[in-house]
N, C-alpha and C positions, 0 to 999 in steps of 0.2 A: 554373515547372516546368522541370527540366533534361531534355534528351533522353535522358540515361542512365536516367531513371526510367521510361521508356516501354518496354513489352515488345517492340515491333517498331518499325522505322524509320517506318512510316506511321501508327502509333497516335497518338491524341490524348488518351487517358485513361490514367493510370497504374494499375497493379495495386493492390489493397488493401494498405495499409501493414501490415507484419508485424513481429514481434518481431526478425526478422533486420535489418530496416531500422532499428529502434530501436538495435540493437547497433552497427550500422555508423555511425550518427549519433554515438553516444557515443564510438566509437573516433576519429572525425574530431575531435571536440571535445577529445580528449586528445592526439592525434597532431600536430595542427597547431601548438599551442603548443610541443610538444617540438621540432618542426622549426625553429620560430622561434629557440628558445634554442640549438639546434645551429648555426644560421647565425651567430648572434652570436659563438659560440665560434670558429667557423671564420674569421670576419673579425677576430678579435682584439679585439673590443669588449665582450666579456661581462664582467659583474660577478660577484662571488662569489654574489650572490643569483640571478643567471641560472643559474649552474651548479647551485645547490641545486634550483631549480625544474625544471631538466632531469632531475635525478635522480628527483625526485618523479614527473614525468610518465612517464618510462621505466618506473619500478616500477609505476605505475598501469596502463600498457599491458599489462604482464605479468599483472596481476590481472584486467584486463578480458578478456583472452584466456581465462583460467581460468573467468571468469563465463560466457563464450560456450560453452565446452565443457560446462559443467554444464547450461545451457539446452538444448543440442542433445541431450544424453544423457537428458534428462527423459522424453521420449516413449518411450524404450526400457525404462523401469522399470515393474515391476508396480504396480498401483493402491495396494497397501498401503504402498509406499515413497514415494508422492507427497508426503505432508506433510513427511517428513524432507527430501526433495530440495528442496522449495520453501524450507524454512528455510535449507538450504545455499546455494541460489541467492541468497537475500536477504543472507546473511552475506557471500558473495563480493562482491556489489555494494557493501555497506558498506565492505569492505576497500579497494575501488578508491577510494571517496570519501575514506577516511582517508589513503591514500597521497598523494592530491592535497593534503590539508590539512597534510602534513608528516611522516607516519609514515615511518620509514626501513626497518623490518623488519616481517615478518608478526606477530611477537610484539608489537611496539610498536603496530601497527594494531589488534590485538585488545584492547590495554589502554588506548588513548587515551581512551575514553569511560568515565565512571563512571556514566552513566545507563543504566538497563535499557530496552531497546526491546522493547515487548510489543504483540502483536496478537491479539485474541481470535478464535476460530473459532466462527461460528454455523452450526449445521447446518440445512439447508433442503431442501425436497423438489424445488424447481424453481429452478435458478440464474437463468434468464432472468426468471422472475416476480419473484424476490427482488431482482435487480439493478434491474429496472424500478421496484420500490417504493422502494428506497433512493435511486435517482437522481431519479426524477420526483416522489416524494412527500416525501422527507426532505432533498433537496438535496445528496446525495453525488455524487461522480463515480466512474466505473469506472476503476480504475488498471490492472488487467490481468485476464485470464481464461485458464484452461487448458481446451482442448478436445481430445477424443480420439474418433475415429470420428464426427465431427460432433455430438458431445454435449458440452456444457459441464459440467465436474465441479467446478471451483473458480474463484472470482473474488474480487477485492478491490475494496472501495469505500472512498473517502476523503472526509472533510470536515474541513478546518481542523485537521489533525493527528490526527484520529480515524480509525484505519484498521481496517476490519473484513474478515476473510476469511470468505467464504460457501462452504460445502462441501455437496455432495449425496452424498458418498461413504459415509456411514453413516446409512441410513434410520432406524435405531432411536434415533438421537440427535436427530432433527429436532424443533425447537420447544422444546427444553429449556434454551436459553441465556438468560442474564441478565447485563446489563452496566450498571455505573454510569458516568455521564458528568457531570462537574462543570463548571458554568459560573457566572460571576458572575450575580447575580440579575437585573440589567438585561439582560444578554445572553440569559438564560433566558426572560425575559418577551417579548423581541423574537422569539426562536425560536418560542415558543408561538404568538404571533400569526401568524408566517409559516406555520407548519405548519397551523394551523386555517384560514388563508386558502387553503391548498391542499386542504382537505378531509380532512386526516389526523384519524383518531379519537384525539384527545388526551384522556387521562384523568388523574384524580388518584389517588394511592396514598399509602401510609404505610410508613415504615421507622423508626418512632420519630420521624419528622419528615415533613413533607409532600414528596411526589414528583410530578413530572410523568412519566407513564408512556405509553410508545408500544410497541405490539406489532406485529411484522412479520407478513406473511401466514401464517407457520407457527407463530406464538405466541412466538417469541423476544422478550424484553422489553428495552427500554432505559429505565433509571431515571435521571431528572434530578432531583437533590435540591435543595430550597429550603433556606434557612438554618434551623437547628434551632428558632429562635425562632418560626417559623411552624407548628411541629408542633401537631397537634390531637388526636393519639392516640399512646399508647405501643405500640400493636399494630403488627405487621409484616404487611402485607397486599399482595396483588397486584391486578391489574385485576379479577379475579373475586372479590376479597375472600376469598381462600383463604390460610390460614397458609402461610408459606414456611419 
């Protein structure tokens, strides 16, 4: 622990890590290499590749500053604008990463990837209860959360590339979510054994083929399909055997 992390000269424990600390850490990770390439240029030993990398890092620093402004402004927005603002924050963060990978302009950063990046939003009644379920029962990790007036409104949980946003902002939408997650059958079998070992209520379902079905505390469902050759019924049914 560095003394700069302590709130007072006599303190022995640092304050709770915040999103500001995360932002500063990322800035250091971008700025230190930029300083290194500037030093090589100043000493006359820089290669063309060094100069290109400096350009990338300096552009990324500007994008990261923009990202910070969006994060700071988030708490000032009305609740109905939060989802839009969260997407803008995510987009800004991705632009920073793309500049580091070699994008030279904002337009190029926006066009570098031909893959669609998607995250479903599952509406829940209690964020803390839902995060606890996804983390402790399903093996996810909490990526971030948004709190206002000591109440958590939105959080994201991740597991091996599966990213779920949990929101308590629209009570009328709670428990109506459904998401398909596809895994190789061997991985799916191992996951089932893992979840059952944790006491998760794992059920079988049908969607023209066999499914492993998991419902969260609010009734949002995760469907894990088995190969179609294992289908036992052409019917589409959920946990409760209700047509969907």
